[in-house]
KEMARMI-554781 format. One record per residue (C-alpha): residue in three letters; residue number from 0; x, y, z. Coordinates in nm, 3 decimals. Each point is the difference from the previous one (the first is absolute). Example, Ala and Ser with C-alpha at 12.3 -4.5 7.8 and 13.67 -1.06 7.14 Angstrom:
# KEMARMI-554781
(site 'ALA' 0 (1.230 -0.450 0.780))
(site 'SER' 1 (0.137 0.344 -0.066))
***
This chain:
# KEMARMI-554781
(site 'MET' 0 (7.866 8.769 9.330))
(site 'VAL' 1 (-0.368 -0.090 -0.018))
(site 'LEU' 2 (0.033 -0.137 -0.328))
(site 'LEU' 3 (0.318 -0.211 0.080))
(site 'LEU' 4 (-0.204 -0.125 0.302))
(site 'GLY' 5 (-0.272 -0.055 -0.202))
(site 'SER' 6 (0.217 -0.189 -0.290))
(site 'LEU' 7 (0.144 -0.211 0.285))
(site 'ALA' 8 (-0.365 -0.094 0.122))
(site 'GLY' 9 (-0.098 -0.096 -0.386))
(site 'LEU' 10 (0.299 -0.209 -0.018))
(site 'LEU' 11 (-0.064 -0.184 0.291))
(site 'LEU' 12 (-0.361 -0.036 -0.069))
(site 'SER' 13 (0.051 -0.110 -0.372))
(site 'GLY' 14 (0.143 -0.350 0.099))
(site 'VAL' 15 (0.405 0.057 0.031))
(site 'PRO' 16 (0.078 -0.286 0.205))
(site 'GLN' 17 (0.086 0.071 0.330))
(site 'SER' 18 (0.406 -0.064 -0.038))
(site 'ASP' 19 (0.011 0.294 -0.197))
(site 'TRP' 20 (-0.198 0.217 0.236))
(site 'PRO' 21 (0.336 0.076 0.223))
(site 'GLY' 22 (0.173 0.148 -0.319))
(site 'LEU' 23 (-0.274 0.189 -0.080))
(site 'VAL' 24 (-0.044 0.161 0.353))
(site 'ILE' 25 (0.372 0.078 -0.023))
(site 'ALA' 26 (-0.046 0.154 -0.324))
(site 'VAL' 27 (-0.313 0.237 0.083))
(site 'ALA' 28 (0.189 0.110 0.333))
(site 'ILE' 29 (0.319 0.108 -0.204))
(site 'ALA' 30 (-0.236 0.168 -0.213))
(site 'VAL' 31 (-0.230 0.194 0.291))
(site 'ALA' 32 (0.373 0.070 0.150))
(site 'VAL' 33 (0.102 0.167 -0.336))
(site 'SER' 34 (-0.305 0.184 -0.056))
(site 'PHE' 35 (-0.003 0.122 0.370))
(site 'VAL' 36 (0.364 0.142 -0.068))
(site 'GLY' 37 (-0.068 0.156 -0.333))
(site 'TRP' 38 (-0.334 0.162 0.168))
(site 'ASN' 39 (0.183 0.151 0.293))
(site 'TYR' 40 (0.279 0.145 -0.140))
(site 'ARG' 41 (-0.171 0.152 -0.305))
(site 'ALA' 42 (0.050 0.364 0.063))
(site 'ILE' 43 (0.114 0.224 0.277))
(site 'GLU' 44 (-0.237 0.244 0.182))
(site 'ILE' 45 (0.125 0.364 0.090))
(site 'ARG' 46 (-0.143 0.203 0.219))
(site 'VAL' 47 (0.141 0.378 0.079))
(site 'THR' 48 (-0.150 0.195 0.269))
(site 'ARG' 49 (0.084 0.324 0.230))
(site 'ASP' 50 (0.146 -0.214 0.246))
(site 'ALA' 51 (0.117 -0.317 -0.197))
(site 'PHE' 52 (0.113 -0.213 -0.274))
(site 'GLU' 53 (-0.134 -0.314 -0.012))
(site 'ALA' 54 (0.076 -0.319 -0.268))
(site 'ARG' 55 (-0.140 -0.326 0.003))
(site 'TYR' 56 (0.094 -0.300 -0.194))
(site 'GLY' 57 (-0.247 -0.300 0.027))
(site 'LEU' 58 (-0.155 -0.074 0.300))
(site 'PHE' 59 (0.343 -0.057 0.230))
(site 'ASN' 60 (0.216 0.317 -0.091))
(site 'ARG' 61 (-0.090 0.343 0.126))
(site 'THR' 62 (0.247 0.280 0.050))
(site 'VAL' 63 (-0.127 0.302 0.158))
(site 'ILE' 64 (0.253 0.317 0.042))
(site 'SER' 65 (-0.097 0.331 0.192))
(site 'THR' 66 (0.054 0.277 -0.202))
(site 'SER' 67 (0.170 0.157 0.297))
(site 'GLN' 68 (0.299 -0.258 -0.066))
(site 'ILE' 69 (-0.011 0.057 -0.411))
(site 'VAL' 70 (0.308 0.170 -0.068))
(site 'ALA' 71 (-0.035 0.026 -0.384))
(site 'CYS' 72 (-0.152 -0.203 -0.303))
(site 'GLN' 73 (0.118 -0.074 -0.351))
(site 'PRO' 74 (-0.077 -0.174 -0.320))
(site 'THR' 75 (0.256 -0.280 -0.040))
(site 'GLN' 76 (0.005 -0.296 -0.210))
(site 'ALA' 77 (-0.043 -0.394 0.196))
(site 'SER' 78 (0.241 -0.185 -0.177))
(site 'PHE' 79 (0.144 -0.359 0.016))
(site 'GLY' 80 (0.352 0.122 0.095))
(site 'ARG' 81 (-0.140 0.153 0.305))
(site 'TYR' 82 (-0.248 -0.251 0.107))
(site 'LEU' 83 (0.071 -0.332 -0.161))
(site 'GLY' 84 (-0.391 -0.037 -0.096))
(site 'ILE' 85 (-0.347 0.091 0.080))
(site 'GLY' 86 (-0.253 0.023 0.269))
(site 'VAL' 87 (0.104 0.059 0.369))
(site 'ARG' 88 (0.358 0.082 -0.023))
(site 'LEU' 89 (0.321 0.089 0.197))
(site 'GLY' 90 (0.229 0.207 -0.205))
(site 'ARG' 91 (0.372 -0.068 -0.048))
(site 'ASP' 92 (0.026 0.368 0.159))
(site 'GLY' 93 (-0.234 -0.071 0.295))
(site 'SER' 94 (-0.294 0.141 -0.113))
(site 'ARG' 95 (-0.355 -0.191 0.005))
(site 'ALA' 96 (-0.206 -0.019 -0.296))
(site 'TYR' 97 (-0.326 -0.083 -0.140))
(site 'THR' 98 (0.062 -0.072 -0.365))
(site 'THR' 99 (-0.229 -0.119 -0.258))
(site 'SER' 100 (0.199 0.073 -0.294))
(site 'PHE' 101 (0.383 0.087 -0.105))
(site 'GLY' 102 (-0.129 0.398 -0.064))
(site 'PRO' 103 (-0.099 0.311 0.139))
(site 'ALA' 104 (-0.065 -0.014 0.345))
(site 'VAL' 105 (0.070 0.281 0.328))
(site 'GLU' 106 (0.263 -0.011 0.272))
(site 'VAL' 107 (-0.137 0.160 0.298))
(site 'ARG' 108 (0.279 0.090 0.254))
(site 'ARG' 109 (-0.026 0.008 0.353))
(site 'ARG' 110 (0.147 0.163 0.293))
(site 'SER' 111 (0.158 -0.292 0.209))
(site 'GLN' 112 (-0.076 -0.295 -0.250))
(site 'LYS' 113 (0.088 -0.125 -0.316))
(site 'PRO' 114 (-0.178 0.099 -0.307))
(site 'PHE' 115 (-0.325 -0.159 -0.113))
(site 'VAL' 116 (-0.061 -0.046 -0.376))
(site 'VAL' 117 (-0.336 -0.067 -0.157))
(site 'SER' 118 (-0.090 -0.081 -0.368))
(site 'THR' 119 (-0.231 0.217 -0.184))
(site 'ASN' 120 (-0.094 0.108 -0.328))
(site 'ARG' 121 (0.001 0.369 0.075))
(site 'PRO' 122 (0.303 0.063 0.222))
(site 'GLN' 123 (-0.005 0.376 -0.048))
(site 'GLU' 124 (-0.403 -0.001 0.105))
(site 'LEU' 125 (0.082 -0.180 0.291))
(site 'CYS' 126 (0.298 0.237 0.096))
(site 'ASN' 127 (-0.213 0.285 -0.049))
(site 'SER' 128 (-0.270 -0.141 0.257))
(site 'ILE' 129 (0.263 -0.078 0.245))
(site 'ASN' 130 (0.128 0.319 -0.013))
(site 'LEU' 131 (-0.317 0.164 0.034))
(site 'ALA' 132 (-0.064 -0.199 0.310))
(site 'LEU' 133 (0.323 0.132 0.156))
(site 'LYS' 134 (-0.068 0.367 -0.073))
(site 'GLY' 135 (-0.334 -0.038 0.152))
(site 'LYS' 136 (0.158 -0.146 0.313))
(site 'LYS' 137 (0.213 0.279 0.022))
(site 'ALA' 138 (-0.244 0.291 -0.075))
(site 'ARG' 139 (-0.201 -0.184 0.319))
(site 'LYS' 140 (0.301 0.013 0.232))
(site 'ASN' 141 (0.049 0.369 -0.065))
***
């Protein structure tokens, strides 16, 4: 972003006619917006504790599910047929998903809500972590 703004300043100071400035400003604004979107949705941050499963996708998308609401976890595939794209999606089956690719993912089943699906390169490892948190929650109740 600094590079884009610096380039704009350099162009404006290098003698570009004033009649071309609006076009340059619009081009830089589009480049900045596209760069922000790419940076914002570059990865999904997943955290599992004894109390909750949390997934963050960019600055504005955060899902927290209490372990007391999780019924099951299973590896799955995020497919185009189910989500019709990548990103923050609503599946054809009513599930909500954060997907970065059409590939490995984890489906978290909840007691009273539709499933939540999140892309991950290590679905079995994530399910193991969630199941371990669920066991720890049950052990504390006894």
